[in-house]
N, C-alpha and C positions, 0 to 999 in steps of 0.2 A: 664851439661850446666851450665856455670857460669852466674850469674846475672850481668845486666849492672847497674853499681852504678850512682848515681847521680853526682858524681865527674867526672867521665868519660864523662857523657852528658854534663856537663857545661864546660870542657875543649875542647871537641870536638866544642861546639858551639863558644867558644871564638876564637879558631884557625881559623874556617871558617869565622867568622865575621872579624878577622884581614886581611885575604887574600881577602874577598870581598871589604873591605874598601880600601886596596891597589889597587885592580882592578878598583874601582870607581874613585880613584884619577887619574889612568893612562887614563881611559876612558875620564874624564872631561878634562884633560890636551890635549889629542891629537885627539878628535873627535870634528867635526863641530857641530853635534846634539847629544850631549852626552846623553841625556835621552833615546831617541830612541836607540842609540847604545847599552846602558846599558840594556834595557829592551829586546831588541832582542837577546841578550846574555845570560842574567840572566835567564829569564823564561824557554828557553830549557834546559839549564844546571840544573836549580833547578828541572824540571821534570825528567830529567836523573838521578840526584842525588837521587831520590826517590827509584830506584832499589836497592840501598845498604841496607837500612833498611829492605826492604821486601824480600830480598833474603839472609838475614844473615844466614850462616850456623851455625847448631847446636845451634840455639835458638828457644825458645818457641814462638808460634804464637802470644801469648799475648804480649810478649816483642818486637815482630816485629811491631805489630800494634801501640804499645805505642811510639817507636822509630819513625815511620812513622807520627803519630800525632803531636809529638813534632817537628819533621822536618818541617811538614806543619805550624805549629804555628810560629816558628822561621823565616820561610820563609815569611810568610804573614806579619810579622812586618819588617824584614830587607828590603826587596825588595822594598815596597812602599816608606819607609823612604829615602832610598838612591835615588829613582828616583824623589822624590820630592826635595831633595837637588840638584840634579843635574839640575833640571828644573829653579831653582831660584837663584843658586850660580854658580860663575865660580872659579875654582880652579887652582892654579899654583904651580908648585914645585919650591922650592928655596933650593939651596944647601947651607947650613951654614956649617962652617969647622966642619967636623965630624958628621953632623946631617942632617937628611933629614927632613925638615919642610914643613908644608902646610900652604899657606897664602891664606885667602878666602875673597873675597869682592863681594858686592852686584853688579850684572851687571848692574842695573840701573844707578849707580853712574858715 
C-alpha cells in the first residue's frame, strides 16, 4: 500500500476546486435561482463523491478515514462559500480576446 502524500491531496483539492468554480459560474449565468440550483446539485454530488475515499482499493482503513475527513472539511468550506456568493452576487461571462473572464457586480446596483 502506497501512502497518499500531502502533495497529491493538495493537488486533488485544487483540481476539484477549479471545476467547482467553473460549475458555479455556469450555474450563476444560466439559472434563475442560482443558489438553489447549485445546492440541489452540489450536495448530492458531494455525498456521492464520499464513496471514492471510503472504497479506495489497497488502502489502509486509517488512510480512508483521513481522506474522508479531509473530504468533509473541504466540502464544508467550499459549498457554503460558493452558495453564499451565489445568493449575493450575479456573475456574467465575458469573452475577452483569447481569455474567458468573469465580471461580478452587486445585484442591488
